[in-house]
VEXFI-104849 format. One record per residue (C-alpha): residue number from 1; x, y, z. Coordinates in nm, 3 decimals. Layout:
BEGIN
R     n        c1        c2        c3
R   NUM         X         Y         Z
...
This chain:
BEGIN
R     n        c1        c2        c3
R     1     0.020    -0.010     0.037
R     2     0.130     0.391    -0.053
R     3     0.089     0.617     0.165
R     4     0.195     1.012     0.063
R     5     0.333     1.297     0.308
R     6     0.239     1.617     0.161
R     7     0.491     1.892     0.300
R     8     0.394     2.294     0.329
R     9     0.581     2.551     0.453
R    10     0.463     2.898     0.610
R    11     0.602     3.232     0.742
R    12     0.831     3.277     0.523
R    13     0.997     3.168     0.201
R    14     1.340     2.940     0.190
R    15     1.238     2.783     0.502
R    16     1.408     2.427     0.412
R    17     1.115     2.219     0.255
R    18     1.302     2.029     0.025
R    19     1.556     1.967     0.295
R    20     1.342     1.825     0.552
R    21     1.145     1.614     0.257
R    22     1.491     1.493     0.179
R    23     1.533     1.400     0.544
R    24     1.207     1.260     0.625
R    25     1.259     0.977     0.306
R    26     1.599     0.933     0.439
R    27     1.429     0.847     0.770
R    28     1.217     0.611     0.646
R    29     1.473     0.455     0.417
R    30     1.662     0.399     0.705
R    31     1.357     0.165     0.836
R    32     1.367    -0.004     0.491
R    33     1.068     0.116     0.298
R    34     1.119     0.242    -0.023
R    35     0.992     0.652    -0.108
R    36     0.959     0.893    -0.405
R    37     1.008     1.213    -0.389
R    38     0.812     1.489    -0.584
R    39     0.797     1.876    -0.660
R    40     0.478     2.084    -0.739
R    41     0.599     2.435    -0.785
R    42     0.339     2.737    -0.784
R    43     0.513     2.970    -1.079
R    44     0.367     2.941    -1.413
R    45     0.698     2.904    -1.592
R    46     0.708     2.548    -1.724
R    47     0.948     2.467    -1.629
R    48     1.284     2.673    -1.421
R    49     1.482     2.653    -1.722
R    50     1.393     2.994    -1.872
R    51     1.470     3.146    -1.533
R    52     1.806     3.335    -1.380
R    53     1.947     3.141    -1.136
R    54     1.980     3.440    -0.873
R    55     1.530     3.402    -0.908
R    56     1.558     3.081    -0.760
R    57     1.843     2.879    -0.768
R    58     2.032     2.656    -1.001
R    59     1.807     2.449    -1.235
R    60     1.837     2.067    -1.161
R    61     1.880     1.828    -1.419
R    62     1.735     1.493    -1.415
R    63     1.842     1.175    -1.567
R    64     1.621     1.165    -1.853
R    65     1.664     1.525    -1.934
R    66     1.432     1.747    -1.726
R    67     1.520     2.054    -1.570
R    68     1.365     2.109    -1.246
R    69     1.390     2.294    -0.912
R    70     1.727     2.282    -0.694
R    71     1.526     2.062    -0.433
R    72     1.557     1.753    -0.646
R    73     1.932     1.768    -0.651
R    74     1.863     1.756    -0.244
R    75     1.646     1.435    -0.262
R    76     1.838     1.265    -0.503
R    77     2.186     1.376    -0.287
R    78     2.029     1.233     0.028
R    79     1.891     0.928    -0.071
R    80     2.029     0.802    -0.375
R    81     1.711     0.800    -0.589
R    82     1.747     0.894    -0.907
R    83     1.481     1.150    -0.993
R    84     1.254     1.136    -1.357
R    85     1.050     1.343    -1.533
R    86     0.734     1.285    -1.343
R    87     0.919     1.387    -0.998
R    88     0.854     1.791    -1.066
R    89     0.574     1.983    -1.224
R    90     0.461     2.336    -1.265
R    91     0.177     2.565    -1.266
R    92     0.262     2.621    -1.606
R    93     0.299     2.269    -1.692
R    94    -0.044     2.155    -1.562
R    95    -0.223     2.464    -1.735
R    96    -0.010     2.380    -2.054
R    97    -0.194     2.048    -1.990
R    98    -0.528     2.144    -1.955
R    99    -0.514     2.378    -2.244
R   100    -0.430     2.122    -2.502
R   101    -0.699     1.888    -2.375
R   102    -0.892     2.188    -2.378
R   103    -0.864     2.243    -2.730
R   104    -0.872     1.872    -2.858
R   105    -1.252     1.859    -2.687
R   106    -1.110     1.630    -2.443
R   107    -1.408     1.800    -2.167
R   108    -1.712     1.727    -2.428
R   109    -1.780     2.079    -2.360
R   110    -1.804     2.154    -2.041
R   111    -1.697     2.471    -1.881
R   112    -1.336     2.422    -1.757
R   113    -1.256     2.544    -1.429
R   114    -0.974     2.525    -1.110
R   115    -1.233     2.304    -0.962
R   116    -1.204     1.982    -1.074
R   117    -1.016     2.012    -1.399
R   118    -0.699     2.189    -1.267
R   119    -0.693     1.972    -0.926
R   120    -0.755     1.673    -1.123
R   121    -0.465     1.716    -1.334
R   122    -0.271     1.806    -0.991
R   123    -0.368     1.455    -0.869
R   124    -0.278     1.208    -1.146
R   125     0.084     1.391    -1.108
R   126     0.059     1.331    -0.769
R   127    -0.061     0.917    -0.829
R   128     0.150     0.846    -1.162
R   129     0.375     0.586    -1.160
R   130     0.374     0.541    -0.790
R   131     0.236     0.233    -0.714
R   132     0.561     0.056    -0.608
R   133     0.669     0.251    -0.351
R   134     0.582     0.243     0.007
R   135     0.581     0.637     0.066
R   136     0.577     0.911    -0.184
R   137     0.646     1.254    -0.025
R   138     0.505     1.547    -0.217
R   139     0.655     1.901    -0.172
R   140     0.482     2.259    -0.241
R   141     0.653     2.514    -0.345
R   142     0.629     2.876    -0.192
R   143     0.420     2.936     0.119
R   144     0.134     2.911     0.228
R   145    -0.096     3.233     0.168
R   146     0.042     3.242    -0.188
R   147    -0.217     3.269    -0.427
R   148    -0.054     3.097    -0.684
R   149    -0.024     2.780    -0.443
R   150    -0.420     2.753    -0.363
R   151    -0.544     2.449    -0.662
R   152    -0.188     2.252    -0.509
R   153    -0.339     2.306    -0.157
R   154    -0.705     2.218    -0.279
R   155    -0.595     1.890    -0.437
R   156    -0.431     1.769    -0.179
R   157    -0.711     1.825     0.058
R   158    -0.926     1.643    -0.177
R   159    -0.673     1.331    -0.170
R   160    -0.668     1.337     0.177
R   161    -1.074     1.345     0.208
R   162    -1.069     1.045    -0.085
R   163    -0.782     0.838     0.059
R   164    -0.826     0.937     0.460
R   165    -0.517     0.992     0.727
R   166    -0.399     0.594     0.738
R   167    -0.316     0.672     0.385
R   168    -0.217     1.060     0.427
R   169    -0.004     1.273     0.648
R   170     0.038     1.654     0.582
R   171     0.374     1.814     0.784
R   172     0.392     2.176     0.795
R   173     0.722     2.357     0.824
R   174     0.705     2.680     0.992
R   175     0.972     2.951     1.124
R   176     0.956     3.092     1.529
R   177     1.160     3.394     1.496
R   178     1.381     3.495     1.758
R   179     1.337     3.874     1.891
R   180     1.693     3.958     2.109
R   181     1.546     4.226     2.293
R   182     1.231     4.056     2.414
R   183     1.488     3.718     2.436
R   184     1.205     3.485     2.343
R   185     1.078     3.276     2.046
R   186     0.756     3.398     1.918
R   187     0.492     3.098     1.824
R   188     0.206     3.397     1.689
R   189     0.323     3.315     1.299
R   190     0.305     3.020     1.364
R   191    -0.026     2.993     1.442
R   192    -0.154     3.228     1.187
R   193     0.012     2.986     0.927
R   194    -0.156     2.669     1.026
R   195    -0.467     2.903     1.059
R   196    -0.437     2.969     0.685
R   197    -0.387     2.577     0.593
R   198    -0.667     2.506     0.826
R   199    -0.904     2.789     0.651
R   200    -0.834     2.581     0.326
R   201    -0.952     2.264     0.502
R   202    -0.634     2.128     0.587
R   203    -0.532     2.028     0.960
R   204    -0.112     1.960     0.968
R   205    -0.016     1.644     1.162
R   206     0.302     1.725     1.203
R   207     0.478     2.044     1.244
R   208     0.868     2.097     1.194
R   209     0.965     2.406     1.386
R   210     1.230     2.587     1.233
R   211     1.428     2.778     1.473
R   212     1.779     2.927     1.599
R   213     1.685     2.853     2.003
R   214     1.586     2.542     2.197
R   215     1.258     2.515     2.184
R   216     1.124     2.482     2.526
R   217     0.820     2.234     2.638
R   218     0.628     2.554     2.743
R   219     0.649     2.658     2.357
R   220     0.545     2.346     2.202
R   221     0.251     2.322     2.461
R   222     0.105     2.635     2.325
R   223     0.189     2.583     1.940
R   224     0.003     2.216     2.021
R   225    -0.302     2.393     2.158
R   226    -0.377     2.670     1.939
R   227    -0.287     2.483     1.625
R   228    -0.493     2.203     1.742
R   229    -0.234     1.904     1.702
R   230    -0.092     1.678     1.959
R   231     0.210     1.729     2.184
R   232     0.442     1.504     2.076
R   233     0.356     1.627     1.684
R   234     0.537     1.924     1.756
R   235     0.899     1.875     1.631
R   236     1.231     2.129     1.710
R   237     1.403     2.157     1.370
R   238     1.694     2.394     1.510
R   239     1.949     2.530     1.287
R   240     2.209     2.294     1.204
R   241     2.589     2.292     1.145
R   242     2.553     2.094     0.775
R   243     2.258     1.996     0.590
R   244     2.305     1.655     0.674
R   245     2.280     1.636     1.001
R   246     1.902     1.716     0.994
R   247     1.777     1.333     0.946
R   248     1.969     1.268     1.263
R   249     1.838     1.535     1.479
R   250     1.429     1.492     1.324
R   251     1.536     1.058     1.442
R   252     1.635     1.200     1.801
R   253     1.316     1.402     1.812
R   254     1.108     1.112     1.697
R   255     0.956     1.205     1.405
R   256     1.008     0.902     1.205
R   257     0.840     0.669     1.450
R   258     0.550     0.962     1.522
R   259     0.450     0.973     1.153
R   260     0.489     0.570     1.125
R   261     0.220     0.560     1.410
R   262    -0.005     0.840     1.278
R   263    -0.036     0.623     0.983
R   264    -0.138     0.337     1.219
R   265     0.187     0.138     1.121
R   266     0.201    -0.145     1.462
R   267     0.463    -0.300     1.344
R   268     0.745    -0.022     1.275
R   269     1.103    -0.136     1.095
R   270     1.410    -0.060     1.379
R   271     1.599     0.226     1.171
R   272     1.962     0.184     1.057
R   273     2.133     0.547     1.107
R   274     2.489     0.396     1.087
R   275     2.607     0.544     0.772
R   276     2.452     0.892     0.854
R   277     2.626     0.881     1.193
R   278     2.945     0.803     1.068
R   279     2.957     1.048     0.740
R   280     2.882     1.311     1.040
R   281     3.184     1.178     1.233
R   282     3.392     1.205     0.939
R   283     3.294     1.506     0.836
R   284     3.372     1.663     1.218
R   285     3.731     1.497     1.139
R   286     3.868     1.729     0.890
R   287     4.221     1.761     0.933
R   288     4.331     1.979     0.633
R   289     4.185     2.305     0.440
R   290     4.162     2.436     0.108
R   291     4.052     2.741    -0.042
R   292     3.884     2.713    -0.428
R   293     3.830     2.970    -0.593
R   294     3.452     2.985    -0.754
R   295     3.486     3.223    -1.023
R   296     3.148     3.302    -1.150
R   297     2.857     3.574    -1.199
R   298     2.539     3.423    -1.022
R   299     2.796     3.479    -0.618
R   300     2.545     3.731    -0.476
R   301     2.276     3.406    -0.421
R   302     2.498     3.013    -0.324
R   303     2.207     2.832    -0.425
R   304     2.324     2.891    -0.790
R   305     2.569     2.686    -0.704
R   306     2.379     2.445    -0.472
R   307     2.489     2.113    -0.640
R   308     2.847     2.217    -0.686
R   309     2.878     2.341    -0.300
R   310     2.742     1.948    -0.179
R   311     2.962     1.809    -0.414
R   312     3.244     1.972    -0.283
R   313     3.129     1.909     0.053
R   314     3.082     1.480    -0.007
R   315     3.481     1.485    -0.135
R   316     3.557     1.716     0.160
R   317     3.409     1.468     0.412
R   318     3.626     1.170     0.208
R   319     3.895     1.337     0.200
R   320     3.891     1.470     0.564
R   321     3.948     1.802     0.428
R   322     3.808     2.128     0.484
R   323     3.686     2.329     0.164
R   324     3.676     2.696     0.153
R   325     3.511     2.851    -0.117
R   326     3.628     3.192    -0.227
R   327     3.335     3.378    -0.446
R   328     3.489     3.595    -0.716
R   329     3.276     3.774    -0.873
R   330     3.456     3.771    -1.290
R   331     3.215     4.090    -1.358
R   332     3.502     4.243    -1.175
R   333     3.794     4.079    -1.271
R   334     4.015     4.332    -1.476
R   335     4.358     4.233    -1.664
R   336     4.539     4.412    -1.378
R   337     4.405     4.245    -1.060
R   338     4.363     3.882    -1.143
R   339     4.668     3.817    -0.940
R   340     4.492     3.986    -0.616
R   341     4.198     3.838    -0.675
R   342     4.310     3.469    -0.686
R   343     4.593     3.501    -0.443
R   344     4.635     3.257    -0.204
R   345     4.378     3.002    -0.390
R   346     4.466     2.644    -0.403
R   347     4.238     2.530    -0.704
R   348     3.993     2.736    -0.932
R   349     3.698     2.600    -1.085
R   350     3.490     2.815    -1.357
R   351     3.120     2.648    -1.309
R   352     2.836     2.696    -1.578
R   353     2.633     2.970    -1.732
R   354     2.478     3.169    -1.989
R   355     2.545     3.548    -2.144
R   356     2.850     3.783    -2.218
R   357     2.835     3.900    -1.882
R   358     3.204     3.813    -1.690
R   359     3.275     3.615    -1.997
R   360     3.627     3.774    -2.031
R   361     3.715     3.799    -1.601
R   362     3.694     3.434    -1.659
R   363     3.881     3.397    -1.965
R   364     4.175     3.590    -1.731
R   365     4.134     3.344    -1.459
R   366     4.182     3.019    -1.626
R   367     4.516     3.211    -1.807
R   368     4.633     3.215    -1.438
R   369     4.542     2.911    -1.312
R   370     4.697     2.783    -1.616
R   371     5.038     2.992    -1.627
R   372     5.078     2.960    -1.298
R   373     4.992     2.573    -1.268
R   374     4.679     2.578    -0.987
R   375     4.469     2.301    -1.019
R   376     4.216     2.398    -1.251
R   377     3.840     2.272    -1.317
R   378     3.593     2.396    -1.582
R   379     3.257     2.280    -1.606
R   380     3.039     2.320    -1.954
R   381     3.079     2.683    -2.031
R   382     3.388     2.643    -1.782
R   383     3.508     2.363    -1.997
R   384     3.462     2.636    -2.369
R   385     3.611     2.950    -2.204
R   386     3.919     2.741    -2.092
R   387     3.947     2.614    -2.485
R   388     3.874     2.979    -2.599
R   389     4.150     3.102    -2.358
R   390     4.421     2.800    -2.456
R   391     4.323     2.902    -2.872
R   392     4.404     3.302    -2.800
R   393     4.767     3.259    -2.566
R   394     4.884     2.954    -2.689
R   395     4.771     2.887    -3.028
R   396     4.770     3.227    -3.139
R   397     4.449     3.280    -3.243
R   398     4.373     3.604    -3.072
R   399     3.998     3.691    -3.184
R   400     3.869     3.302    -3.097
R   401     3.555     3.292    -2.919
R   402     3.189     3.168    -2.902
R   403     2.947     3.207    -3.157
R   404     2.707     3.243    -2.828
R   405     2.861     3.589    -2.767
R   406     2.876     3.762    -3.123
R   407     3.032     3.670    -3.459
R   408     3.382     3.613    -3.480
R   409     3.589     3.443    -3.783
R   410     3.696     3.165    -3.544
R   411     3.439     2.999    -3.360
R   412     3.620     2.801    -3.138
R   413     3.284     2.707    -2.974
R   414     2.963     2.709    -3.176
R   415     2.580     2.657    -3.189
R   416     2.525     2.263    -3.206
R   417     2.230     2.180    -3.430
R   418     2.183     1.811    -3.460
R   419     2.331     1.537    -3.234
R   420     2.270     1.170    -3.155
R   421     2.014     1.078    -2.844
R   422     2.011     0.725    -2.834
R   423     1.938     0.623    -3.188
R   424     1.750     0.972    -3.249
R   425     1.852     1.273    -3.436
R   426     1.726     1.615    -3.256
R   427     1.760     1.875    -3.454
R   428     1.795     2.289    -3.304
R   429     1.777     2.633    -3.518
R   430     1.887     2.974    -3.336
R   431     1.502     3.064    -3.394
R   432     1.360     2.750    -3.162
R   433     1.240     2.832    -2.798
R   434     1.485     2.894    -2.531
R   435     1.310     2.672    -2.331
R   436     1.369     2.281    -2.299
R   437     1.569     2.335    -2.616
R   438     1.922     2.234    -2.541
R   439     2.135     1.897    -2.488
R   440     1.957     1.809    -2.166
R   441     2.012     1.510    -1.911
R   442     2.227     1.172    -1.931
R   443     2.473     1.121    -2.214
R   444     2.749     0.854    -2.266
R   445     3.133     0.975    -2.280
R   446     3.408     0.780    -2.434
R   447     3.730     0.875    -2.319
R   448     4.014     0.872    -2.486
R   449     4.307     0.607    -2.471
R   450     4.601     0.734    -2.232
R   451     4.405     1.051    -2.103
R   452     4.427     1.164    -1.732
R   453     4.073     1.172    -1.690
R   454     4.001     0.766    -1.767
R   455     4.217     0.731    -1.516
R   456     4.042     0.964    -1.274
R   457     3.683     0.747    -1.366
R   458     3.882     0.432    -1.365
R   459     3.656     0.356    -1.649
R   460     3.682     0.396    -2.057
R   461     3.352     0.487    -2.069
R   462     3.105     0.735    -1.832
R   463     2.723     0.849    -1.801
R   464     2.705     1.238    -1.745
R   465     2.404     1.467    -1.735
R   466     2.442     1.786    -1.984
R   467     2.282     2.079    -2.016
R   468     2.413     2.332    -2.285
R   469     2.352     2.472    -2.681
R   470     2.732     2.541    -2.805
R   471     2.954     2.274    -2.848
R   472     3.366     2.300    -2.900
R   473     3.397     2.330    -3.319
R   474     3.571     2.006    -3.409
R   475     3.763     2.190    -3.672
R   476     4.029     2.370    -3.401
R   477     4.065     1.984    -3.214
R   478     4.405     1.923    -3.425
R   479     4.535     2.312    -3.417
R   480     4.472     2.296    -3.002
R   481     4.631     1.912    -2.956
R   482     4.950     1.987    -3.169
R   483     4.998     2.247    -2.883
R   484     4.892     2.043    -2.602
R   485     4.600     2.045    -2.498
R   486     4.404     1.708    -2.531
R   487     4.055     1.622    -2.576
R   488     4.021     1.384    -2.355
R   489     3.651     1.255    -2.372
R   490     3.429     1.238    -2.692
R   491     3.057     1.143    -2.796
R   492     3.008     0.770    -2.852
R   493     3.028     0.827    -3.218
R   494     3.294     1.047    -3.160
R   495     3.171     1.342    -3.322
R   496     3.106     1.622    -3.028
R   497     3.410     1.649    -2.743
R   498     3.301     1.579    -2.394
R   499     3.651     1.714    -2.205
R   500     3.959     1.829    -2.245
R   501     4.275     1.841    -2.068
R   502     4.658     1.927    -2.056
R   503     4.876     1.686    -1.960
R   504     5.173     1.900    -1.868
R   505     4.965     2.074    -1.634
R   506     4.991     1.928    -1.288
R   507     4.590     1.924    -1.277
R   508     4.396     2.089    -1.524
R   509     4.052     1.964    -1.688
R   510     3.770     2.090    -1.898
R   511     3.430     1.861    -1.871
R   512     3.126     1.954    -2.119
R   513     2.900     1.741    -1.834
R   514     2.761     1.837    -1.517
R   515     2.914     1.619    -1.290
R   516     2.814     1.774    -1.017
R   517     2.447     1.635    -1.090
R   518     2.553     1.303    -1.010
R   519     2.756     1.354    -0.665
R   520     2.629     1.204    -0.367
R   521     2.696     1.228    -0.012
R   522     2.777     0.862     0.016
R   523     2.885     0.832    -0.284
R   524     3.123     1.133    -0.381
R   525     3.181     1.196    -0.760
R   526     3.564     1.103    -0.817
R   527     3.672     1.388    -1.046
R   528     3.556     1.631    -0.730
R   529     3.749     1.362    -0.521
R   530     4.098     1.411    -0.755
R   531     4.026     1.779    -0.752
R   532     4.053     1.821    -0.404
R   533     4.331     1.581    -0.414
R   534     4.550     1.812    -0.632
R   535     4.480     2.130    -0.441
R   536     4.558     1.970    -0.132
R   537     4.941     1.873    -0.300
R   538     4.926     2.270    -0.430
R   539     4.847     2.344    -0.105
R   540     5.152     2.164     0.017
R   541     5.382     2.307    -0.192
R   542     5.252     2.671    -0.197
């Protein structure tokens, strides 16, 4: 029997619903249950693919090529499950489907309305392909009270009405702000948030109370009384040093056991939390420290690079090494200040991105890392710019550039118009829509013989996720290789460059794909582990 847990949030946005959903799922896994996690986002975009990372954080890419909310990255990293296109939906996608059905005449002349037509589509999404799971956890994006969220909240209210409490539980994440002048936590925002939910027919079964201070028994009693739920269902959710401490905190609070009892489950399997305690113990034993320069342009919102940050965290735990990230705004790099910007760093990472803003700053950082033998990792755009920098400053092609950024006689990087996707030829033109028209999802990369990248992976073929429109122009392969940059990985048919390296450099790699999307807490990515190893060696020599 499949059971459903719906996670909502109140008081403020970005309160941590994704981490709480992931933590609950991890705890259920620790008791032997099979879980599925889904995200229902109220915004009108069909997906976040065309949204700026500074608006909503990074765009996470699933194995099957869906552009989704960053919370799906948390789901995968915490549970080791593989998210799919069926695990993320937006209001835009729901309405797009609705209007297509209406135009086809599927509604047989009926007046199409939010209830039941929109809510039925939302319920269809929740129930689709869930029969093989013990628990399905659905996170509702945004904050209770947002007008956009109302159809989703109505849909989950109906699901509870149809299936009953033995199959559906509501978990509400809320904030207890601490007022320093009064020296007390305030429960009133939580009370109002629950009141909003109850006004639309949803009574939370559990409250997860986010706080920077310990929540007293008196405050829990008050919340229980005014929010109309059991005292033991008011759960503390204190700020943690690491996001990976959250499952342990919830377990120690008894959340997982109480949640299972609330479903009416009598024989509750024992939780095996050994691996969580082990990895947190390893995290506490970090003996070394290195500094990595993250040269990007979305630095004012760290969630823009959340998967990269977590991939570095995973590698740092496995290497017992503390990683300090030095955020370097590529738009503020000038020809005369690059040494100042990158002094005292042990490695340089240039992540993916779009648009011309900050490009020359990134190229300057790449040149500095190459010439000064600093470990360098370029991802997606970071790989493309490393080839452009090499073509300009080593091969002597001074106008080497990407057609993404303007016309040039030497487009080292160009728009890919045709590619093979599992035997199907996909085509694209400049006039195509921006959304969903990139090379998206998992593709194989075949390692070139004797490449150092092959040694890092320990495999001749790997599968990695992609998200890009432009590719290395193979017409320049012979030229760059004659000067010392090697194509290290290619597509299975040999037509597309997947990775480059500089053999004469201590550690210099660029990859067209996004390895950060496949790094997990209990399975750190080999490329990031090797990157940290190189940074530690450089640190000791420096």
